[in-house]
N, C-alpha and C positions, 0 to 999 in steps of 0.2 A: 399520387401527388394532393394532396389538402389544397383546399379550396384558395387558399392564399396565391398556390403558385408554389409555396415551400415543400419540398417534401419530407412525408412523412417519418421520414429516419429521422431526419435533424435535429430535432427537439430529444430525440432518447439518445444520440446521439452526442449531444452536447452534456446535456444530464451524466450519461457513465462516462463521459471524461471530465467532467467538473470532478467528480467524483474518487475517480481513478487519482487524477492528479495529486487531490487531498490526500490520500489513500498513501501514497507515494511520498508525497510532502512529508506528512510523518512521520515513516520510515525513514526517513535522512536529517531527521532533528538528530539524531545522538551523534553519527557521524560527524556531523558538520558542527558541531560544541565540544565534541570530543575531547580536546586537548584542556581546557575547561572545564568540564565535567568530571574527568578522572583525577585530576586536582584537587577540585573542592571535592571530592568524595575519599580523596586521599588513597588513591590506589594507581600502579601503573599504568602509564599510558597503554600500554596494550590490553589492558583490563577490557578495552571497547571491544575487542573480538569475541570475549565472552558476551557482554550485552547484545550486540548485534547475531549470537547465533541464536540466544534465548527470543528475540524477536521472529527469527527467520521460526523458530520450534511454535510457537503462538500462532505467526501464519500457517504451519503445515498442520499443527491439530484441528482452525478451521477447515480446512482442505479436506482433512479427511472425514469429518465427523459433520460435517455442518451442512448437511442437504437439508435435513429436515429442518433448518431455519428458515432457509431461504424459500421451501415450498412455502410455511406456515405463515412468514411476514413480508415474503412477497421480494421483489429484487429492490425496490427504491428503499421501501423503510429498512432493509438489511444492511444497504449501504449509507445509510442513515445512523443507525445505530452500531456500524463498525466507525464511522464518524466521532462519534461520543465514547465509545469504547477509548479510540485512540487518543483524543483527545486528555479522555481522565487519567490516561497513563500519563500522557506527556507532560499532566500538572504535576501528577505523583515527583516525576523524576525533582522538580524543584528542593526536596529534600535533603538528595545529593547523600540520602542515606545507600549504603552499599544494596541491605538486605531488597530494603525497598526499591531500588532500582532495578533488583531482578524480578519483582513482583511485576513492576511498572512496565519492564523491556516486553515481558508476555505478553500482555492485555495492549502493549500497541502493534505486538503481533497479530494479533485478535485481531485487532481495528482494521488492519489492511487486508484480512483472511475474504473478507464479504466482496472484495471489488470486483476478481478476476472472473467466479461464479455468475454474481449479479449480474454485473454489467454484459457478459456474453449472450445471458438466457434474455434481455431486453432486448441488444440488438440482433440477436439471432433470429427473433418475431418480428423485429423492425425492419432488419434490412435488407434489402432486393437481395436474390442471389448471387446475381453478375457483378455485384460490388460488396458482399458479402467481406473478401479479404481485406479490401483497400479500408472498409469501414473499419472493420475491426482493427487493422492495426493502423487507423487515427485515434482510435479510444486506448489501445495501449501505448502511444508515444505519450500517454500523460502519466506512464512511469518514470522515463528519464524526464519530462518536462517536470516534475512533483519536484525530483532532484536537484533539478537546476536550480529552481525557483527557492529551495532550501538553502542551497550553496551560496546565492547571490543575496538570499534577505538578512537569514539569521546570523551569520558569521558577524558585519557590520553593527547589528541589532547588540551582538554581544559585547561587542567590542567597546561601544557605546555606552550603554547602558546595563551591563549584564549579562550573562548567559543566562539568566532566570527570565529576564524580561522575555528574551529573545521564545524561550519555552509558552511563556504566557501569549504571546503572539502566532505562536504555532496553533495553540490551543484555540483560541478566537477566530483564527481562520476555519478551523477546522468546524466550529459551531454555525459561520457564517454561510458556508458550503452545503452544510446540512439542510439548513433553512429553508435556503435558495431551491432547493431541488424538491419542495413539500408539493408546490402546486401540482406536481405532475402523479402524485402518488396515489391515486383514487383511480386515475388511467392506466398507469404501467402495472400495478399490480390486484390487476383484476381477476386473474387466474390462480391467484394464491388460493392453496389447499386447507383450510381450519383445521381438518378433522383429525388431526394427529397431532398434537401441540406439542410443543417438544420438553422433556423434563432429561432430567439427569440418567434417567435410564436407560430412555432410548438413545440418547445422545451418546452415549457411554457405553450402550452395548457391544458385544463384539459382532454384532449380524450389522448393525451400523457403521464400525470402523472398519471392518473390512470388506464391504462392497465397493470402495472404489478400486482396490487392488481385485478383486475379483475380474472388475472390468474387463480393469487393463490388460489382465492374464488373459482375457476371452478374446481381444483383439489381436488377430495376428501382427507382428511386426510390431507393436508396439514397446515392448520390452526395450529394445535397442536404442529406440529412438528417446526413450524415456530416460534411460540411463545417460545417452549422450547429453540430454536435456538439463540434467543433475549434475551432470562435470563440467558443462556451461555455467551453470545455474553458481557452483561453486567460486570459480573465479572471478565471476563477476563479484560476488558477495565479499568476496576478499578484500578487491581491488576496490570499493566504495566505502568499505567501514573504515581501512588501514589511511586512504588518501590524504585524509585531512593532518591526522594525528603524523604520518610520515613527514609532511611538508613544514609542517611547525617543529615539532619535535628535532627531527634528524637533518632536514635541509634547512630552516632558521626563516622561513618566512613566515608574517604575522599569520594572525586566523582570519582576517577576511582576505587579503591576497591568496589564502589556503581557498579559499571559499568560493571566491571568485575562479581560481581554475578549477575546482571540483565542478561549478554550474557550467564552465563551458564544456569539461568533457560530454556532460550529462545534455546539452542541449544537441551536440553532436548528435547522441544517441536518439534524439526527439525526432529529427528529419530522416535520421537515418532508416527507424520503423517504418515510416510513412514511403519513402521510398523502395524497402524490399517487400512489403505490402503491395503497392501497386503493382 
């Protein structure tokens, strides 16, 4: 317990949840304004699936090869860098140029990448063992919470001020979140390792890229669990990517109504994660 009577894990949990929520918020920007975005880019509505796939690809690249970045920068700084990269990708989407959208989607995905490992590292050190599952679940509830906020905030802005304005708001919120966690950077990043600066060579080296798969292979029972998680993630990704587009282009609801329904779906997931973790 801290001297103030507040448990020492409260601040780390708040930091990780803020950044997890914001990273997820940026991940859901494209799906919740998809009809406006694809129309402006001059492509078919279903092309949002390609952009969402590239976003996921950016995240997967970081999760496979980003361990050196986490060790060098520390979890808080890496969460901040992720928010900045995601914000930069979001701003680039304003161009509505299809080829730029492909690159921007990758950067949005890379921006999300730090939030799971960096948040887990912070909470693994700070959370009491008896409450670790619950505390981790609270942090992870930031994923659907970010989606819920994106669905609630961005479509009405797009409807009244244009879809580009909603992108600017999203990027601004990410920058604010990155600034808000700065006071805890020196405390929570004390264990970072600066002896191995990341470079193109070591980040993309075969040894670095295959390391997670070697670990996975060596843990009994993890392969079927990983495959099951992959299948669930595919279903979830399809639902979240096409939900707003389906409601607007096929069913005929307005973007704001579709966004509100998307938000309601995500809010239910926010509470379900905490309950299941408990």
